[in-house]
A tleap script that builds the chain and sets N, CA, C and O, in Angstrom:
source leaprc.protein.ff14SB
mol = sequence {
  NMET LEU GLY TYR LEU VAL THR GLY MET SER
  ASN ARG ALA ILE ALA MET GLU LEU VAL LEU
  ALA ASP GLU THR VAL LYS SER HIE VAL ARG
  SER ILE TYR ARG LYS LEU GLU VAL GLY ASP
  ARG ALA SER ALA VAL ALA VAL ALA LEU ARG
  GLU GLY ILE PHE CARG
}
set mol.1.N position { -58.123 26.667 -30.928 }
set mol.1.CA position { -59.527 26.394 -30.715 }
set mol.1.C position { -60.272 27.670 -30.344 }
set mol.1.O position { -61.410 27.868 -30.769 }
set mol.2.N position { -59.645 28.534 -29.558 }
set mol.2.CA position { -60.304 29.778 -29.154 }
set mol.2.C position { -60.671 30.621 -30.377 }
set mol.2.O position { -61.715 31.273 -30.399 }
set mol.3.N position { -59.830 30.603 -31.365 }
set mol.3.CA position { -60.119 31.353 -32.587 }
set mol.3.C position { -61.405 30.912 -33.245 }
set mol.3.O position { -62.145 31.739 -33.780 }
set mol.4.N position { -61.682 29.624 -33.215 }
set mol.4.CA position { -62.931 29.117 -33.783 }
set mol.4.C position { -64.128 29.610 -32.983 }
set mol.4.O position { -65.180 29.904 -33.551 }
set mol.5.N position { -63.969 29.702 -31.660 }
set mol.5.CA position { -65.058 30.217 -30.832 }
set mol.5.C position { -65.325 31.682 -31.166 }
set mol.5.O position { -66.474 32.108 -31.277 }
set mol.6.N position { -64.250 32.439 -31.323 }
set mol.6.CA position { -64.384 33.863 -31.626 }
set mol.6.C position { -65.099 34.071 -32.959 }
set mol.6.O position { -65.875 35.015 -33.104 }
set mol.7.N position { -64.846 33.207 -33.923 }
set mol.7.CA position { -65.500 33.365 -35.225 }
set mol.7.C position { -66.941 32.869 -35.227 }
set mol.7.O position { -67.647 33.013 -36.225 }
set mol.8.N position { -67.380 32.283 -34.110 }
set mol.8.CA position { -68.785 31.890 -33.993 }
set mol.8.C position { -69.087 30.470 -34.418 }
set mol.8.O position { -70.256 30.109 -34.560 }
set mol.9.N position { -68.079 29.664 -34.622 }
set mol.9.CA position { -68.325 28.283 -35.049 }
set mol.9.C position { -68.902 27.451 -33.914 }
set mol.9.O position { -68.537 27.630 -32.752 }
set mol.10.N position { -69.795 26.551 -34.256 }
set mol.10.CA position { -70.362 25.629 -33.275 }
set mol.10.C position { -69.348 24.530 -32.962 }
set mol.10.O position { -68.375 24.341 -33.691 }
set mol.11.N position { -69.590 23.815 -31.874 }
set mol.11.CA position { -68.712 22.699 -31.528 }
set mol.11.C position { -68.672 21.679 -32.656 }
set mol.11.O position { -67.607 21.165 -32.998 }
set mol.12.N position { -69.817 21.391 -33.224 }
set mol.12.CA position { -69.884 20.411 -34.309 }
set mol.12.C position { -69.078 20.881 -35.519 }
set mol.12.O position { -68.365 20.087 -36.133 }
set mol.13.N position { -69.184 22.150 -35.864 }
set mol.13.CA position { -68.435 22.685 -37.008 }
set mol.13.C position { -66.929 22.641 -36.737 }
set mol.13.O position { -66.139 22.330 -37.629 }
set mol.14.N position { -66.544 22.952 -35.505 }
set mol.14.CA position { -65.129 22.882 -35.134 }
set mol.14.C position { -64.639 21.445 -35.251 }
set mol.14.O position { -63.559 21.191 -35.784 }
set mol.15.N position { -65.437 20.513 -34.753 }
set mol.15.CA position { -65.071 19.097 -34.819 }
set mol.15.C position { -64.874 18.652 -36.269 }
set mol.15.O position { -63.919 17.942 -36.584 }
set mol.16.N position { -65.775 19.072 -37.137 }
set mol.16.CA position { -65.662 18.692 -38.546 }
set mol.16.C position { -64.418 19.321 -39.179 }
set mol.16.O position { -63.712 18.667 -39.946 }
set mol.17.N position { -64.153 20.579 -38.859 }
set mol.17.CA position { -63.003 21.290 -39.407 }
set mol.17.C position { -61.681 20.642 -38.982 }
set mol.17.O position { -60.755 20.513 -39.783 }
set mol.18.N position { -61.611 20.241 -37.718 }
set mol.18.CA position { -60.364 19.694 -37.178 }
set mol.18.C position { -60.311 18.170 -37.192 }
set mol.18.O position { -59.326 17.574 -36.757 }
set mol.19.N position { -61.371 17.546 -37.692 }
set mol.19.CA position { -61.494 16.088 -37.744 }
set mol.19.C position { -61.306 15.498 -36.336 }
set mol.19.O position { -60.446 14.649 -36.097 }
set mol.20.N position { -62.145 15.985 -35.428 }
set mol.20.CA position { -62.162 15.513 -34.050 }
set mol.20.C position { -63.580 15.077 -33.693 }
set mol.20.O position { -64.542 15.436 -34.372 }
set mol.21.N position { -63.693 14.311 -32.633 }
set mol.21.CA position { -65.011 13.942 -32.123 }
set mol.21.C position { -65.627 15.147 -31.427 }
set mol.21.O position { -64.916 15.989 -30.879 }
set mol.22.N position { -66.959 15.224 -31.449 }
set mol.22.CA position { -67.673 16.312 -30.775 }
set mol.22.C position { -67.275 16.403 -29.306 }
set mol.22.O position { -67.080 17.498 -28.779 }
set mol.23.N position { -67.157 15.270 -28.656 }
set mol.23.CA position { -66.809 15.250 -27.233 }
set mol.23.C position { -65.407 15.800 -26.982 }
set mol.23.O position { -65.162 16.415 -25.944 }
set mol.24.N position { -64.498 15.587 -27.911 }
set mol.24.CA position { -63.139 16.130 -27.775 }
set mol.24.C position { -63.183 17.646 -27.818 }
set mol.24.O position { -62.517 18.318 -27.029 }
set mol.25.N position { -63.961 18.177 -28.732 }
set mol.25.CA position { -64.103 19.629 -28.834 }
set mol.25.C position { -64.739 20.169 -27.556 }
set mol.25.O position { -64.283 21.179 -27.021 }
set mol.26.N position { -65.776 19.515 -27.065 }
set mol.26.CA position { -66.427 19.957 -25.827 }
set mol.26.C position { -65.432 19.988 -24.677 }
set mol.26.O position { -65.455 20.911 -23.863 }
set mol.27.N position { -64.573 19.003 -24.605 }
set mol.27.CA position { -63.562 18.947 -23.557 }
set mol.27.C position { -62.593 20.117 -23.669 }
set mol.27.O position { -62.249 20.737 -22.662 }
set mol.28.N position { -62.159 20.416 -24.864 }
set mol.28.CA position { -61.248 21.537 -25.080 }
set mol.28.C position { -61.924 22.865 -24.744 }
set mol.28.O position { -61.309 23.747 -24.144 }
set mol.29.N position { -63.179 23.001 -25.130 }
set mol.29.CA position { -63.921 24.233 -24.844 }
set mol.29.C position { -64.073 24.415 -23.331 }
set mol.29.O position { -63.912 25.526 -22.826 }
set mol.30.N position { -64.377 23.350 -22.614 }
set mol.30.CA position { -64.475 23.433 -21.150 }
set mol.30.C position { -63.131 23.860 -20.548 }
set mol.30.O position { -63.091 24.636 -19.592 }
set mol.31.N position { -62.050 23.356 -21.105 }
set mol.31.CA position { -60.718 23.738 -20.634 }
set mol.31.C position { -60.473 25.228 -20.857 }
set mol.31.O position { -59.903 25.904 -20.000 }
set mol.32.N position { -60.895 25.724 -21.982 }
set mol.32.CA position { -60.769 27.154 -22.276 }
set mol.32.C position { -61.565 27.957 -21.257 }
set mol.32.O position { -61.073 28.962 -20.744 }
set mol.33.N position { -62.787 27.528 -20.958 }
set mol.33.CA position { -63.621 28.215 -19.962 }
set mol.33.C position { -62.899 28.275 -18.617 }
set mol.33.O position { -62.867 29.323 -17.973 }
set mol.34.N position { -62.323 27.151 -18.196 }
set mol.34.CA position { -61.614 27.110 -16.914 }
set mol.34.C position { -60.429 28.069 -16.918 }
set mol.34.O position { -60.224 28.818 -15.963 }
set mol.35.N position { -59.659 28.041 -17.985 }
set mol.35.CA position { -58.462 28.889 -18.052 }
set mol.35.C position { -58.817 30.372 -18.075 }
set mol.35.O position { -58.101 31.192 -17.500 }
set mol.36.N position { -59.910 30.716 -18.730 }
set mol.36.CA position { -60.336 32.115 -18.797 }
set mol.36.C position { -61.223 32.502 -17.621 }
set mol.36.O position { -61.592 33.666 -17.467 }
set mol.37.N position { -61.564 31.511 -16.789 }
set mol.37.CA position { -62.424 31.717 -15.626 }
set mol.37.C position { -63.783 32.292 -16.016 }
set mol.37.O position { -64.246 33.283 -15.451 }
set mol.38.N position { -64.403 31.648 -16.992 }
set mol.38.CA position { -65.736 32.044 -17.460 }
set mol.38.C position { -66.646 30.816 -17.461 }
set mol.38.O position { -66.191 29.685 -17.288 }
set mol.39.N position { -67.929 31.063 -17.657 }
set mol.39.CA position { -68.880 29.966 -17.613 }
set mol.39.C position { -69.583 29.673 -18.920 }
set mol.39.O position { -70.338 28.706 -19.015 }
set mol.40.N position { -69.344 30.498 -19.935 }
set mol.40.CA position { -70.031 30.241 -21.196 }
set mol.40.C position { -69.230 30.778 -22.380 }
set mol.40.O position { -68.221 31.466 -22.225 }
set mol.41.N position { -69.719 30.438 -23.555 }
set mol.41.CA position { -69.042 30.759 -24.816 }
set mol.41.C position { -68.923 32.273 -25.030 }
set mol.41.O position { -67.861 32.774 -25.400 }
set mol.42.N position { -70.019 32.991 -24.793 }
set mol.42.CA position { -70.015 34.442 -25.003 }
set mol.42.C position { -68.992 35.124 -24.101 }
set mol.42.O position { -68.280 36.030 -24.534 }
set mol.43.N position { -68.923 34.693 -22.864 }
set mol.43.CA position { -67.963 35.273 -21.929 }
set mol.43.C position { -66.531 34.956 -22.347 }
set mol.43.O position { -65.646 35.803 -22.225 }
set mol.44.N position { -66.302 33.759 -22.831 }
set mol.44.CA position { -64.969 33.375 -23.299 }
set mol.44.C position { -64.537 34.259 -24.462 }
set mol.44.O position { -63.398 34.723 -24.513 }
set mol.45.N position { -65.453 34.484 -25.389 }
set mol.45.CA position { -65.153 35.333 -26.541 }
set mol.45.C position { -64.893 36.764 -26.077 }
set mol.45.O position { -63.960 37.411 -26.552 }
set mol.46.N position { -65.712 37.257 -25.156 }
set mol.46.CA position { -65.542 38.624 -24.651 }
set mol.46.C position { -64.181 38.792 -23.992 }
set mol.46.O position { -63.490 39.779 -24.244 }
set mol.47.N position { -63.789 37.846 -23.157 }
set mol.47.CA position { -62.490 37.926 -22.483 }
set mol.47.C position { -61.362 37.863 -23.510 }
set mol.47.O position { -60.401 38.628 -23.430 }
set mol.48.N position { -61.478 36.962 -24.463 }
set mol.48.CA position { -60.433 36.813 -25.481 }
set mol.48.C position { -60.236 38.109 -26.257 }
set mol.48.O position { -59.100 38.497 -26.532 }
set mol.49.N position { -61.315 38.773 -26.607 }
set mol.49.CA position { -61.206 40.011 -27.366 }
set mol.49.C position { -60.738 41.175 -26.486 }
set mol.49.O position { -59.900 41.977 -26.898 }
set mol.50.N position { -61.285 41.257 -25.282 }
set mol.50.CA position { -60.940 42.351 -24.371 }
set mol.50.C position { -59.473 42.298 -23.948 }
set mol.50.O position { -58.802 43.327 -23.875 }
set mol.51.N position { -58.985 41.093 -23.673 }
set mol.51.CA position { -57.616 40.934 -23.200 }
set mol.51.C position { -56.601 40.834 -24.335 }
set mol.51.O position { -55.398 40.755 -24.086 }
set mol.52.N position { -57.071 40.836 -25.564 }
set mol.52.CA position { -56.169 40.772 -26.697 }
set mol.52.C position { -55.579 39.384 -26.918 }
set mol.52.O position { -54.565 39.240 -27.602 }
set mol.53.N position { -56.210 38.364 -26.342 }
set mol.53.CA position { -55.747 36.991 -26.520 }
set mol.53.C position { -55.922 36.571 -27.964 }
set mol.53.O position { -55.108 35.833 -28.518 }
set mol.54.N position { -56.995 37.053 -28.561 }
set mol.54.CA position { -57.275 36.755 -29.963 }
set mol.54.C position { -57.728 38.028 -30.619 }
set mol.54.O position { -58.549 38.762 -30.068 }
set mol.55.N position { -57.204 38.295 -31.784 }
set mol.55.CA position { -57.577 39.520 -32.512 }
set mol.55.C position { -58.239 39.164 -33.807 }
set mol.55.O position { -58.627 40.052 -34.566 }
savepdb mol mol.pdb
quit
């Protein structure tokens, strides 16, 4: 899921790609925020790229 955030996909686009409900994607994204200790999408992407979590 983090890879989709890094590529700039919206929650709705991710949901359509993975055949999930929008709310399921939102839940996963919130979990990613908690694990990375960030508060928003841009910060999550920045941490993922800076820490080499996603290339």
